[in-house]
C-alpha positions as CSV (number, residue, x, y, z in Angstrom):
1,M,-71.1,-4.6,-2.7
2,H,-72.2,-8.6,-2.5
3,G,-68.7,-9.2,-5.0
4,R,-69.9,-6.7,-7.4
5,A,-66.8,-4.3,-8.6
6,V,-67.9,-0.6,-7.9
7,A,-65.9,2.7,-8.2
8,V,-64.8,4.6,-5.3
9,K,-64.8,8.5,-6.2
10,T,-63.0,10.3,-2.5
11,T,-62.1,13.6,-0.9
12,R,-58.6,14.4,-1.5
13,P,-57.1,14.9,2.3
14,G,-57.4,18.6,3.4
15,K,-59.5,19.9,1.2
16,K,-62.6,21.3,2.3
17,T,-64.2,22.5,-1.4
18,S,-63.2,18.7,-2.3
19,I,-65.8,17.6,1.0
20,T,-68.4,20.3,-0.9
21,A,-68.3,19.3,-3.6
22,L,-68.5,15.7,-3.1
23,A,-70.6,15.9,-0.5
24,N,-72.9,18.2,-2.8
25,E,-72.4,15.4,-5.8
26,L,-73.5,12.8,-2.6
27,R,-77.1,15.1,-1.8
28,V,-78.7,15.7,-6.1
29,F,-77.9,11.2,-6.6
30,R,-79.7,10.1,-3.4
31,H,-82.7,11.5,-5.4
32,V,-82.1,10.4,-8.7
33,R,-82.6,7.3,-10.8
34,H,-82.7,6.9,-13.9
35,P,-81.9,3.7,-16.2
36,N,-78.7,6.1,-18.1
37,L,-76.7,7.4,-15.2
38,V,-74.2,5.6,-12.7
39,Q,-76.2,4.6,-9.7
40,L,-75.4,5.2,-5.6
41,Y,-75.1,2.4,-4.0
42,G,-73.9,4.7,-0.6
43,A,-71.1,6.7,0.7
44,V,-68.7,6.3,3.1
45,L,-67.5,9.1,5.9
46,N,-64.3,8.7,7.8
47,A,-65.2,10.6,11.6
48,T,-60.9,10.5,11.9
49,T,-59.6,12.3,8.9
50,S,-63.3,14.3,7.4
51,Q,-62.7,11.9,4.4
52,L,-65.7,11.0,2.3
53,A,-66.0,8.4,-0.2
54,L,-69.0,7.9,-3.1
55,V,-69.6,4.6,-4.2
56,F,-71.6,4.3,-7.6
57,E,-72.1,1.4,-9.9
58,L,-69.1,1.2,-12.4
59,V,-69.9,0.9,-15.4
60,C,-66.7,-0.1,-17.6
61,G,-66.2,2.0,-21.3
62,I,-64.7,5.6,-22.0
63,Q,-65.3,8.5,-20.3
64,L,-67.4,10.9,-21.6
65,K,-65.3,13.2,-21.6
66,M,-63.7,11.3,-24.1
67,F,-66.5,10.0,-25.9
68,V,-67.7,13.7,-26.9
69,T,-63.8,15.4,-27.4
70,S,-63.0,11.9,-29.2
71,T,-63.9,13.4,-33.1
72,S,-62.7,16.9,-35.3
73,S,-66.5,18.1,-35.3
74,P,-68.6,18.7,-33.2
75,P,-71.5,16.1,-31.7
76,T,-74.7,16.6,-34.5
77,P,-77.4,16.9,-32.9
78,S,-78.9,13.7,-33.5
79,S,-76.2,12.8,-31.5
80,R,-76.2,15.1,-29.0
81,H,-79.5,13.0,-28.4
82,C,-78.6,9.8,-28.1
83,I,-75.8,11.0,-25.5
84,L,-78.3,12.7,-22.8
85,I,-81.2,9.7,-23.4
């Protein structure tokens, strides 16, 4: 990616459900463009091992799950709105 750091999501070898789930994710991300969503750069399929890898824009920061569960109380409606936008 021209020297850019990227995030790569791969399947686990031998797990058919993993390949199916990642293929479904690829189908969705191919058509989605939004400034608040990570961008899909492309996909790589190793024909020999049937391993699929998705190449995404690298986003630094904490995981969404950690952000949402980091407080003892559930997020307020306004903070949920900020997450969605």
